[in-house]
C-alpha positions as CSV (number, residue, x, y, z in Angstrom):
1,X,-13.8,-20.8,51.9
2,X,-17.3,-20.7,51.1
3,X,-17.3,-16.9,50.8
4,X,-14.3,-16.9,48.7
5,X,-15.5,-19.7,46.4
6,X,-18.8,-17.9,45.9
7,X,-17.0,-14.7,45.0
8,X,-14.9,-16.6,42.3
9,X,-17.7,-18.8,40.9
10,X,-19.9,-15.7,40.6
11,X,-17.2,-14.0,38.6
12,X,-17.0,-11.1,41.1
13,X,-13.4,-12.1,41.3
14,X,-12.6,-12.6,37.6
15,X,-10.4,-15.4,36.1
16,X,-6.5,-14.5,36.4
17,X,-7.0,-12.4,39.4
18,X,-4.0,-12.2,41.8
19,X,-5.2,-13.2,45.2
20,X,-3.4,-11.3,48.0
21,X,-4.2,-12.6,51.4
22,X,-4.4,-9.3,53.3
23,X,-6.6,-7.9,50.7
24,X,-8.9,-10.9,50.8
25,X,-8.9,-10.6,54.4
26,X,-10.1,-6.9,54.3
27,X,-12.6,-7.9,51.4
28,X,-14.2,-10.6,53.3
29,X,-14.1,-9.0,56.7
30,X,-11.8,-11.9,58.4
31,X,-8.4,-12.1,59.7
32,X,-5.3,-13.1,57.5
33,X,-5.1,-16.6,58.7
34,X,-8.5,-17.9,57.6
35,X,-8.0,-16.1,54.3
36,X,-4.7,-18.1,53.8
37,X,-6.5,-21.3,54.7
38,X,-9.3,-20.6,52.2
39,X,-6.7,-19.9,49.4
40,X,-5.2,-23.4,50.3
41,X,-8.6,-25.0,50.2
42,X,-9.4,-23.6,46.9
43,X,-6.1,-24.5,45.4
44,X,-7.0,-28.2,46.2
45,X,-10.5,-27.6,44.6
46,X,-8.7,-26.4,41.5
47,X,-10.0,-22.8,41.6
48,X,-6.8,-21.3,42.6
49,X,-3.3,-22.0,41.1
50,X,0.2,-21.1,42.8
51,X,2.7,-19.3,40.6
52,X,6.3,-18.0,41.6
53,X,4.8,-14.6,42.4
54,X,1.5,-15.6,44.2
55,X,-1.7,-17.2,44.0
56,X,-4.2,-16.5,41.0
57,X,-7.6,-17.5,40.1
58,X,-7.4,-20.1,37.3
59,X,-7.8,-19.3,33.7
60,X,-9.4,-21.9,31.6
61,X,-8.7,-22.1,27.7
62,X,-10.7,-24.2,25.4
63,X,-8.5,-27.4,25.9
64,X,-8.9,-27.1,29.6
65,X,-12.7,-27.0,29.2
66,X,-12.7,-30.0,26.9
67,X,-10.5,-32.1,29.2
68,X,-12.7,-31.2,32.3
69,X,-15.8,-32.3,30.4
70,X,-14.1,-35.5,29.5
71,X,-13.3,-36.4,33.1
72,X,-16.6,-35.1,34.4
73,X,-18.8,-37.1,32.0
74,X,-17.2,-40.5,33.1
75,X,-17.4,-39.4,36.8
76,X,-21.1,-38.1,36.5
77,X,-22.3,-41.1,34.7
78,X,-21.0,-43.4,37.4
79,X,-22.5,-41.1,40.0
80,X,-26.0,-41.2,38.5
81,X,-25.8,-45.0,38.1
82,X,-24.9,-45.5,41.6
83,X,-27.6,-42.8,42.8
84,X,-30.2,-44.5,40.9
85,X,-29.4,-47.9,42.9
86,X,-29.2,-46.2,46.4
87,X,-32.2,-43.9,46.1
88,X,-34.3,-43.3,49.2
89,X,-37.6,-41.2,49.8
90,X,-35.3,-38.3,51.2
91,X,-33.1,-38.4,48.1
92,X,-36.4,-38.2,46.0
93,X,-37.5,-35.3,48.0
94,X,-34.4,-33.4,47.9
95,X,-34.4,-33.8,44.0
96,X,-37.7,-32.5,43.8
97,X,-37.2,-29.5,46.1
98,X,-34.2,-28.6,44.1
99,X,-36.3,-28.6,40.7
100,X,-38.7,-26.1,42.5
101,X,-35.8,-23.8,43.4
102,X,-34.7,-24.0,39.8
103,X,-38.1,-23.2,38.6
104,X,-38.3,-20.4,41.1
105,X,-35.1,-19.0,39.8
106,X,-36.2,-19.0,36.3
107,X,-39.7,-17.3,37.1
108,X,-37.6,-14.5,38.8
109,X,-34.9,-14.2,36.2
110,X,-32.3,-14.7,38.8
111,X,-29.1,-15.8,37.3
112,X,-27.1,-16.3,40.6
113,X,-30.1,-18.6,42.1
114,X,-30.3,-20.4,38.8
115,X,-26.5,-21.3,38.6
116,X,-26.6,-22.2,42.4
117,X,-29.6,-24.5,41.8
118,X,-28.0,-26.1,38.8
119,X,-24.8,-26.9,40.9
120,X,-26.9,-28.1,43.8
121,X,-28.8,-30.5,41.6
122,X,-25.5,-32.4,40.7
123,X,-24.1,-32.2,44.3
124,X,-27.3,-33.9,45.5
125,X,-26.9,-36.7,43.1
126,X,-23.2,-37.1,44.1
127,X,-24.3,-37.4,47.6
128,X,-26.8,-39.9,46.7
129,X,-24.1,-42.0,44.9
130,X,-22.9,-42.9,48.5
131,X,-19.2,-43.0,47.4
132,X,-17.0,-40.5,49.3
133,X,-14.2,-41.1,46.9
134,X,-16.2,-40.3,43.9
135,X,-17.7,-37.3,45.5
136,X,-14.2,-35.8,46.4
137,X,-13.0,-36.3,42.6
138,X,-16.2,-34.7,41.4
139,X,-15.9,-31.7,43.9
140,X,-12.2,-31.3,42.7
141,X,-13.4,-30.5,39.1
142,X,-16.5,-29.0,39.3
143,X,-15.4,-25.7,40.7
144,X,-13.5,-24.7,37.6
145,X,-16.3,-25.6,35.3
146,X,-19.0,-23.8,37.2
147,X,-16.7,-20.8,37.7
148,X,-16.6,-20.4,33.8
149,X,-20.3,-21.1,33.2
150,X,-21.8,-19.2,36.2
151,X,-19.6,-16.1,35.3
152,X,-21.2,-15.9,31.9
153,X,-24.7,-17.1,32.6
154,X,-26.0,-14.4,30.3
155,X,-25.1,-16.7,27.5
156,X,-27.5,-19.3,28.7
157,X,-30.2,-19.0,26.1
158,X,-32.9,-21.4,27.1
159,X,-33.2,-22.0,30.8
160,X,-36.4,-23.9,30.3
161,X,-34.6,-26.4,28.1
162,X,-32.1,-27.0,30.7
163,X,-34.7,-27.3,33.5
164,X,-36.4,-30.0,31.3
165,X,-33.2,-32.0,31.2
166,X,-32.9,-31.8,35.1
167,X,-36.4,-32.9,35.2
168,X,-35.8,-36.0,33.0
169,X,-32.8,-36.9,34.9
170,X,-34.5,-36.5,38.3
171,X,-37.5,-38.7,37.1
172,X,-35.2,-41.3,35.9
173,X,-33.4,-41.4,39.3
174,X,-36.7,-41.4,41.3
175,X,-37.7,-44.4,39.1
176,X,-34.4,-46.1,39.8
177,X,-33.6,-46.2,35.9
178,X,-29.7,-46.4,35.8
179,X,-29.5,-46.7,32.1
180,X,-32.0,-43.7,31.3
181,X,-30.2,-41.5,33.9
182,X,-26.8,-42.1,32.4
183,X,-28.3,-41.3,28.9
184,X,-29.8,-38.1,30.5
185,X,-26.6,-36.8,32.1
186,X,-24.6,-37.5,28.9
187,X,-27.1,-35.3,26.8
188,X,-27.0,-32.7,29.6
189,X,-23.2,-32.6,29.8
190,X,-22.9,-32.5,26.1
191,X,-25.3,-29.4,25.9
192,X,-23.2,-27.8,28.6
193,X,-19.9,-28.5,27.0
194,X,-21.4,-27.0,23.6
195,X,-22.5,-23.9,25.5
196,X,-19.2,-23.3,27.2
197,X,-17.2,-23.5,24.0
198,X,-19.5,-21.1,22.4
199,X,-19.1,-18.8,25.4
200,X,-15.3,-19.1,25.0
201,X,-15.5,-18.3,21.4
202,X,-17.4,-15.1,22.1
203,X,-15.4,-14.1,25.1
204,X,-12.1,-15.0,23.3
205,X,-12.7,-14.6,19.5
206,X,-10.0,-15.6,17.1
207,X,-8.2,-12.6,15.6
């Protein structure tokens, strides 16, 4: 599942691609049964959809992107609020280590490492919220969002600005400042939404 998810989120398997179990098994060097199980798992995560003639990688339109971000904003604000209340020294260290991985990715101009560190930053916070139901809901919507963003990372114009926003959010969480953390995640997601909509316009320009 992890192998296939990474292939989809990185854009190596493009949106709209039909996913045939045997072809995937050959691609990933596994047998057909785990390939089928991976497809079922990714369908639950929202990255794969079933149609009458098979399974496909999802294709997002502008409305899908806006709807996903509406839900994500509410859930992520709840997550950072809870994370600020439940913080521990181990959580603080995890956030700081993630920021360093993001800085290293920017210094090396490594788009894949940058996208992975960005996703990881959010997942650390979701875990810190200590709410398994919230974690499950966020994981179910984040795949499609990051698939879209990560497959068009070249449109990310200012990685340093995004890093600064992550630093502000991490500092608020480490300080236990719930309100500041909620404001920070709202600004970060608004920026991400606007970037996603600009990318969509460039990839799918109006005739």
